[in-house]
C-alpha positions, 0 to 999 in steps of 0.5 A, spaced: 347 161 857 339 162 856 338 164 864 332 162 868 330 164 876 331 159 880 325 162 884 322 166 889 327 171 892 334 168 888 338 169 882 338 167 875 341 161 873 343 157 867 337 154 863 341 147 864 345 146 870 349 140 873 347 134 876 353 132 881 351 124 882 354 120 876 361 123 878 360 120 885 356 113 886 359 106 882 363 108 876 365 115 877 371 118 874 377 119 879 377 125 883 382 129 877 377 127 871 372 129 874 373 136 876 375 137 869 368 136 868 366 140 872 370 146 870 368 145 862 360 145 865 362 151 869 367 155 863 361 153 858 356 157 862 353 152 868 351 157 874 348 151 877 350 145 880 345 140 884 349 135 889 347 132 896 350 129 901 348 121 899 351 121 892 357 118 895 358 110 894 356 108 902 354 111 909 363 111 910 363 115 904 358 120 905 359 128 902 364 125 896 360 129 891 360 136 896 367 135 897 369 134 890 364 141 888 368 144 893 375 143 890 373 144 884 370 150 886 377 152 889 381 150 883 376 154 878 378 161 874 372 163 873 367 167 878 365 163 884 360 169 886 356 167 879 355 160 881 349 156 886 350 150 889 344 146 891 345 140 896 340 136 899 338 132 906 333 127 908 336 120 906 343 115 908 346 110 905 348 104 910 350 099 906 350 103 900 342 103 900 338 109 899 334 110 906 329 116 908 332 119 915 328 126 914 327 127 922 329 134 924 335 132 928 337 129 921 336 135 917 340 138 922 345 134 922 346 133 915 346 140 914 351 142 918 356 136 916 354 139 908 357 145 911 363 143 912 363 139 906 362 145 901 367 150 905 362 154 906 357 159 912 352 158 908 349 153 904 346 156 897 339 152 896 338 146 902 332 142 898 329 136 903 332 130 898 324 126 900 319 125 904 319 120 910 313 117 911 316 116 918 316 123 920 310 128 919 312 132 913 311 139 916 317 137 922 322 136 915 320 142 912 320 146 919 326 143 919 328 147 913 326 153 916 329 153 922 336 152 918 334 159 914 332 163 920 339 161 923 342 162 917 345 156 914 341 156 908 340 161 903 334 158 900 329 151 900 328 147 896 323 140 895 324 133 891 320 128 890 314 131 892 307 132 890 303 139 888 300 138 895 306 137 899 309 144 896 302 147 898 303 144 904 311 146 906 309 154 902 306 155 909 311 154 914 318 156 909 318 159 902 320 155 896 324 156 891 325 150 887 322 143 886 326 137 884 322 132 882 323 126 876 321 128 869 324 126 862 319 123 855 319 116 859 317 118 865 313 125 865 308 124 872 311 131 875 306 133 868 301 128 870 300 129 877 300 137 876 307 138 879 310 142 874 303 146 872 304 148 881 311 150 882 310 154 874 303 157 877 307 159 884 312 161 881 317 155 883 323 153 880 322 146 877 329 142 877 328 137 872 332 131 875 333 125 870 331 128 864 334 124 859 331 118 863 338 116 867 341 109 866 340 105 861 334 108 859 338 114 855 342 109 851 334 108 847 335 116 845 340 114 839 334 109 836 328 113 837 325 114 831 322 120 832 328 123 837 333 121 832 330 124 826 328 131 830 335 130 832 338 130 825 334 136 822 337 141 829 345 137 827 344 135 834 344 129 839 339 126 841 340 127 847 340 135 847 334 135 843 331 131 849 334 136 854 330 142 849 324 138 850 324 137 857 326 145 859 320 147 854 315 143 859 314 150 863 317 157 863 320 155 869 324 149 868 331 147 869 333 141 866 340 138 871 343 133 867 349 129 870 355 127 866 361 124 867 366 126 861 367 132 859 363 131 852 357 129 855 357 136 859 358 139 854 353 136 850 348 138 855 351 145 855 348 146 847 341 143 848 340 150 851 341 153 844 336 148 841 328 152 840 323 145 838 318 147 834 310 147 836 310 140 831 317 137 834 315 138 840 308 135 838 311 129 836 316 127 841 310 129 846 305 123 842 311 119 842 312 112 846 318 111 850 318 104 852 322 104 859 323 095 858 
């Protein structure tokens, strides 16, 4: 597996990480099946696992994904020191909804709960899940700075933020990573300068939903440009798109999810795909319908 720097002060991690959300939301596999998927990913060389306290069904299920990952790591026979686990705080799941709550007091209590769920004394990477319109952004980021100062978290990260918010946050706490959506379907992280901002600052960019997520990734096998490039590389269309996303900047790390071992291993194989300039341009110039 090729490696890239997580971000300032962080270790090198696999260029393809594991996005844990599909293992804990509606349609999730049973726990044993989920652990098998995680073990297959780790055995294949993934060293970054991304989770969140709200990767669950609702508020009564908070921490499901974190507990699942903790179990998988306890039962794994590999080198635990090589694995970075990233989690997030700043949302709630009342009735299964996704609701902002980035108040400092909520972030403090959410971090404490995540420490218990993950079974660790210090969280590797703790990310603000999203800015909360009802809370001053600096207050939310300040809570991350406090948690880092207290030794509760090793590195701080942001998610779903703008370039201006990244710059503001770095005045408060060292920012290791930014996690925003990026795929051929949704390129706003490129268009509004978030990817270039992180690259210039040496911050790791974690691309979530890199193949579109949900129904959109099912469009890829029928996309004429992607399908032809996949044929040339003897790879799946999904792996080709992961390679394209990874190639947008030298700090981009993709974190696709998976519910099956075969899907996870296909994502791992994408790390070996190097697209030509012509292939990158062909995808760049193609239309990807979201309807």
